[in-house]
C-alpha positions, 0 to 999 in steps of 0.5 A, a space after each residue: 609360846 607366842 607363836 602358838 598363841 598367834 597361830 591359835 588366834 589366826 585360826 580363830 579369826 579365820 573361822 569367825 571371818 568365814 562365818 561372818 562372810 557367810 552371814 554377810 552373803 545371807 544378809 545381802 541376798 535377803 536384802 536383794 530379795 526384799 520387795 521394793 
């Protein structure tokens, strides 16, 4: 049971991290394109 929980949380974390990195890339490009 513990292993299943671990795998589930790892997958969940990976999904969140992936979305987070995409969001970070969007934010970074938006900041770079911002007029100075």
